[in-house]
SERO-4910 file (N, C-alpha, C, O; in steps of 0.05 Angstrom, whole numbers):
BEGIN
 pado doro    nc1    nc2    nc3   cac1   cac2   cac3    cc1    cc2    cc3    oc1    oc2    oc3
  Unk    A   3223   2201   4968   3235   2226   4992   3246   2215   5013   3240   2193   5021
  Unk    A   3266   2235   5024   3283   2228   5037   3278   2237   5069   3284   2260   5076
  Unk    A   3266   2218   5089   3262   2232   5120   3288   2240   5134   3286   2256   5153
  Unk    A   3311   2232   5127   3336   2241   5145   3346   2260   5142   3361   2261   5123
  Unk    A   3346   2280   5155   3365   2300   5152   3340   2323   5148   3345   2343   5134
  Unk    A   3307   2322   5163   3284   2334   5156   3283   2352   5185   3284   2340   5207
  Unk    A   3282   2376   5184   3295   2393   5210   3263   2382   5228   3244   2372   5217
  Unk    A   3267   2388   5256   3243   2387   5277   3217   2395   5273   3195   2383   5274
  Unk    A   3227   2428   5264   3200   2444   5255   3185   2438   5220   3166   2446   5207
  Unk    A   3201   2424   5219   3179   2410   5187   3165   2392   5202   3140   2394   5203
  Unk    A   3181   2365   5220   3162   2351   5232   3146   2348   5243   3130   2330   5240
  Unk    A   3145   2376   5266   3128   2372   5278   3095   2390   5269   3072   2387   5276
  Unk    A   3112   2414   5245   3095   2423   5225   3069   2404   5222   3047   2405   5234
  Unk    A   3081   2382   5200   3062   2367   5194   3050   2346   5210   3029   2336   5202
  Unk    A   3059   2338   5228   3043   2329   5243   3025   2339   5264   3010   2325   5279
  Unk    A   3028   2365   5264   3008   2387   5274   2984   2377   5258   2963   2366   5265
  Unk    A   2998   2387   5227   2973   2379   5218   2956   2360   5211   2933   2364   5205
  Unk    A   2966   2341   5211   2948   2308   5217   2942   2309   5242   2938   2285   5250
  Unk    A   2940   2319   5253   2933   2320   5289   2910   2341   5282   2892   2338   5299
  Unk    A   2902   2363   5261   2883   2373   5260   2864   2364   5246   2840   2365   5252
  Unk    A   2873   2353   5222   2852   2329   5222   2842   2314   5227   2820   2312   5219
  Unk    A   2855   2289   5248   2849   2274   5268   2829   2284   5292   2813   2269   5304
  Unk    A   2830   2306   5295   2815   2321   5318   2788   2322   5302   2770   2307   5310
  Unk    A   2781   2340   5279   2764   2349   5259   2750   2328   5257   2725   2332   5256
  Unk    A   2761   2299   5254   2739   2277   5248   2725   2272   5274   2702   2265   5271
  Unk    A   2732   2275   5296   2719   2260   5326   2705   2284   5319   2684   2283   5306
  Unk    A   2713   2305   5326   2693   2342   5329   2670   2332   5308   2647   2329   5316
  Unk    A   2674   2329   5287   2650   2327   5263   2628   2310   5281   2607   2318   5291
  Unk    A   2643   2280   5282   2627   2262   5288   2610   2281   5317   2589   2292   5315
  Unk    A   2623   2281   5336   2599   2286   5363   2592   2316   5348   2599   2330   5368
  Unk    A   2588   2327   5338   2578   2353   5327   2550   2345   5319   2530   2352   5331
  Unk    A   2551   2328   5293   2528   2318   5283   2523   2307   5301   2500   2314   5306
  Unk    A   2529   2293   5318   2509   2278   5335   2495   2287   5351   2476   2274   5362
  Unk    A   2501   2316   5358   2487   2332   5368   2467   2351   5357   2453   2367   5370
  Unk    A   2468   2347   5329   2448   2360   5304   2461   2385   5305   2446   2404   5301
  Unk    A   2482   2390   5310   2497   2426   5312   2469   2440   5327   2453   2450   5311
  Unk    A   2462   2441   5349   2445   2453   5370   2446   2491   5369   2432   2511   5372
  Unk    A   2480   2480   5362   2488   2513   5368   2504   2523   5340   2505   2507   5321
  Unk    A   2511   2540   5339   2511   2557   5310   2551   2557   5320   2568   2564   5304
  Unk    A   2557   2550   5342   2576   2551   5345   2594   2524   5343   2618   2524   5338
  Unk    A   2581   2504   5347   2591   2479   5327   2602   2485   5303   2621   2474   5293
  Unk    A   2595   2496   5298   2604   2499   5266   2635   2508   5265   2650   2497   5249
  Unk    A   2643   2523   5280   2664   2540   5277   2696   2511   5271   2715   2514   5255
  Unk    A   2691   2491   5287   2711   2480   5289   2707   2455   5263   2728   2445   5253
  Unk    A   2687   2449   5256   2683   2437   5243   2702   2457   5208   2715   2445   5191
  Unk    A   2697   2481   5208   2698   2491   5188   2730   2490   5184   2743   2481   5165
  Unk    A   2738   2505   5212   2774   2516   5222   2774   2488   5219   2769   2482   5196
  Unk    A   2778   2467   5237   2809   2452   5233   2817   2433   5205   2839   2423   5205
  Unk    A   2802   2429   5185   2813   2418   5162   2830   2441   5153   2853   2436   5149
  Unk    A   2819   2472   5147   2843   2494   5141   2866   2499   5158   2887   2510   5151
  Unk    A   2859   2489   5182   2891   2492   5197   2898   2467   5192   2923   2469   5191
  Unk    A   2893   2440   5187   2911   2411   5180   2928   2422   5155   2952   2422   5150
  Unk    A   2897   2434   5135   2906   2423   5108   2935   2449   5102   2954   2445   5086
  Unk    A   2932   2472   5118   2957   2494   5107   2992   2485   5128   3016   2489   5125
  Unk    A   2975   2474   5145   3001   2466   5162   3019   2444   5146   3043   2445   5145
  Unk    A   3003   2421   5134   3014   2406   5111   3028   2424   5088   3052   2427   5083
  Unk    A   3005   2436   5077   3026   2451   5051   3051   2464   5059   3071   2464   5045
  Unk    A   3050   2477   5088   3070   2484   5098   3100   2459   5109   3121   2463   5122
  Unk    A   3088   2438   5099   3115   2429   5124   3123   2421   5091   3147   2415   5090
  Unk    A   3111   2420   5061   3114   2409   5033   3128   2439   5026   3152   2440   5019
  Unk    A   3121   2450   5027   3120   2484   5012   3132   2499   5036   3124   2493   5059
  Unk    A   3146   2512   5033   3145   2528   5067   3154   2563   5044   3175   2575   5039
  Unk    A   3129   2567   5039   3120   2590   5026   3110   2620   5054   3094   2615   5073
  Unk    A   3125   2646   5051   3115   2660   5074   3094   2663   5068   3084   2667   5090
  Unk    A   3074   2664   5050   3054   2675   5051   3029   2659   5059   3007   2668   5066
  Unk    A   3039   2629   5057   3025   2606   5072   3032   2613   5100   3013   2619   5113
  Unk    A   3051   2614   5110   3059   2622   5136   3050   2635   5151   3051   2629   5175
  Unk    A   3036   2666   5140   3025   2684   5148   3000   2685   5155   2989   2699   5173
  Unk    A   2988   2665   5134   2960   2661   5139   2955   2639   5168   2938   2641   5186
  Unk    A   2972   2622   5165   2967   2602   5174   2981   2613   5206   2981   2593   5220
  Unk    A   2989   2630   5218   2991   2644   5242   2970   2646   5246   2956   2629   5258
  Unk    A   2960   2675   5234   2927   2675   5240   2905   2659   5250   2890   2664   5269
  Unk    A   2905   2628   5228   2898   2614   5235   2898   2593   5263   2883   2576   5273
  Unk    A   2926   2608   5269   2923   2586   5294   2922   2602   5318   2921   2591   5340
  Unk    A   2924   2634   5314   2921   2646   5339   2877   2643   5337   2865   2638   5358
  Unk    A   2865   2647   5318   2838   2641   5320   2842   2610   5325   2819   2602   5323
  Unk    A   2850   2598   5328   2846   2563   5330   2840   2567   5357   2819   2565   5370
  Unk    A   2869   2575   5365   2871   2576   5401   2858   2588   5415   2858   2581   5438
  Unk    A   2840   2611   5407   2809   2629   5417   2785   2607   5409   2763   2609   5421
  Unk    A   2787   2597   5399   2761   2584   5393   2763   2556   5405   2742   2542   5408
  Unk    A   2789   2546   5412   2787   2517   5425   2792   2528   5463   2787   2510   5479
  Unk    A   2796   2543   5469   2786   2566   5502   2750   2569   5495   2733   2559   5510
  Unk    A   2747   2582   5473   2721   2588   5474   2694   2563   5477   2673   2563   5490
  Unk    A   2701   2549   5465   2700   2513   5461   2710   2506   5491   2690   2509   5504
  Unk    A   2720   2502   5500   2725   2495   5530   2698   2504   5554   2685   2492   5571
  Unk    A   2699   2533   5544   2680   2551   5559   2651   2533   5556   2640   2524   5577
  Unk    A   2639   2527   5525   2618   2522   5523   2610   2497   5535   2590   2493   5549
  Unk    A   2632   2478   5527   2634   2452   5525   2634   2449   5572   2627   2428   5584
  Unk    A   2641   2465   5583   2642   2462   5611   2614   2472   5620   2604   2461   5640
  Unk    A   2601   2489   5609   2573   2507   5616   2554   2485   5603   2530   2489   5606
  Unk    A   2560   2462   5589   2539   2444   5579   2547   2414   5590   2534   2394   5586
  Unk    A   2571   2415   5605   2562   2402   5631   2546   2412   5654   2529   2395   5660
  Unk    A   2546   2433   5668   2531   2449   5679   2502   2441   5677   2488   2430   5694
  Unk    A   2494   2451   5643   2463   2446   5642   2445   2428   5642   2422   2432   5647
  Unk    A   2461   2399   5635   2458   2373   5656   2438   2367   5670   2433   2388   5683
  Unk    A   2421   2349   5676   2406   2341   5695   2429   2343   5727   2444   2323   5729
  Unk    A   2432   2357   5741   2443   2344   5763   2469   2359   5769   2481   2357   5791
  Unk    A   2481   2378   5744   2494   2402   5743   2526   2387   5740   2530   2366   5729
  Unk    A   2540   2397   5748   2579   2401   5758   2581   2361   5761   2603   2350   5765
  Unk    A   2564   2350   5760   2563   2310   5779   2589   2303   5762   2592   2318   5743
  Unk    A   2605   2286   5765   2625   2276   5759   2624   2257   5730   2637   2255   5709
  Unk    A   2596   2242   5746   2578   2235   5723   2577   2247   5691   2582   2238   5668
  Unk    A   2568   2270   5702   2559   2292   5669   2582   2297   5662   2581   2294   5638
  Unk    A   2605   2304   5668   2630   2303   5656   2644   2276   5646   2668   2276   5641
  Unk    A   2630   2253   5642   2636   2226   5634   2613   2230   5610   2617   2223   5587
  Unk    A   2597   2238   5616   2570   2235   5587   2568   2256   5573   2558   2253   5550
  Unk    A   2574   2277   5580   2566   2307   5573   2586   2314   5550   2599   2296   5540
  Unk    A   2588   2351   5538   2617   2350   5527   2633   2347   5533   2634   2354   5557
  Unk    A   2657   2338   5522   2684   2329   5525   2694   2356   5524   2698   2371   5505
  Unk    A   2699   2358   5553   2711   2396   5562   2748   2386   5547   2763   2403   5540
  Unk    A   2753   2365   5547   2789   2367   5542   2788   2369   5498   2807   2370   5483
  Unk    A   2771   2369   5493   2776   2365   5462   2777   2389   5456   2794   2387   5439
  Unk    A   2770   2415   5456   2769   2435   5452   2792   2451   5464   2798   2473   5457
  Unk    A   2806   2431   5489   2834   2446   5500   2850   2440   5473   2865   2456   5462
  Unk    A   2845   2410   5461   2870   2397   5446   2874   2414   5423   2895   2413   5410
  Unk    A   2850   2437   5417   2856   2446   5391   2868   2470   5406   2874   2481   5384
  Unk    A   2875   2485   5421   2887   2496   5438   2911   2492   5430   2925   2503   5413
  Unk    A   2915   2473   5448   2954   2460   5448   2959   2456   5427   2979   2468   5420
  Unk    A   2946   2441   5409   2949   2437   5382   2952   2468   5360   2968   2469   5341
  Unk    A   2941   2483   5365   2945   2512   5354   2974   2522   5365   2991   2528   5348
  Unk    A   2980   2523   5388   3003   2530   5413   3030   2521   5398   3049   2534   5389
  Unk    A   3023   2492   5399   3049   2474   5382   3059   2484   5353   3083   2487   5347
  Unk    A   3038   2489   5338   3041   2501   5308   3060   2521   5315   3084   2522   5309
  Unk    A   3042   2541   5336   3065   2575   5326   3100   2566   5339   3122   2574   5334
  Unk    A   3091   2548   5354   3119   2542   5368   3136   2521   5350   3158   2514   5360
  Unk    A   3130   2513   5332   3149   2500   5311   3153   2528   5296   3177   2534   5293
  Unk    A   3135   2545   5288   3136   2561   5266   3165   2580   5281   3185   2582   5266
  Unk    A   3166   2591   5303   3177   2610   5315   3202   2593   5327   3224   2600   5317
  Unk    A   3203   2580   5339   3231   2564   5353   3254   2567   5347   3261   2547   5334
  Unk    A   3270   2580   5347   3296   2575   5340   3322   2553   5353   3337   2556   5372
  Unk    A   3317   2528   5329   3327   2502   5350   3353   2507   5344   3371   2493   5353
***
């Protein structure tokens, strides 16, 4: 397989898929550690591998049907990331002493859900940006 001459959108889509898989591994570890106390913790554990697999498939088999499904998944992923940010931010506030700096260090990571939103946005940009 020759990488020279691949269009940037293809490279970015494959990178996005790999990033979704890596984020999924971290999220699964964190949510498993918390015993999935809230049903919403299952959303990224189920959705992120789907986002990653579809991205990698599109990188190698650019089928319109896969692209349409992936756009829907990316939109849902972006919203889920924003929702996760809100839930994580509220989770920090529920800790003893509320929104202290220490609680941001030891509480739920507020940036990780935003990474899902950012990677979803990157996927949409890679699909529709004209170089």
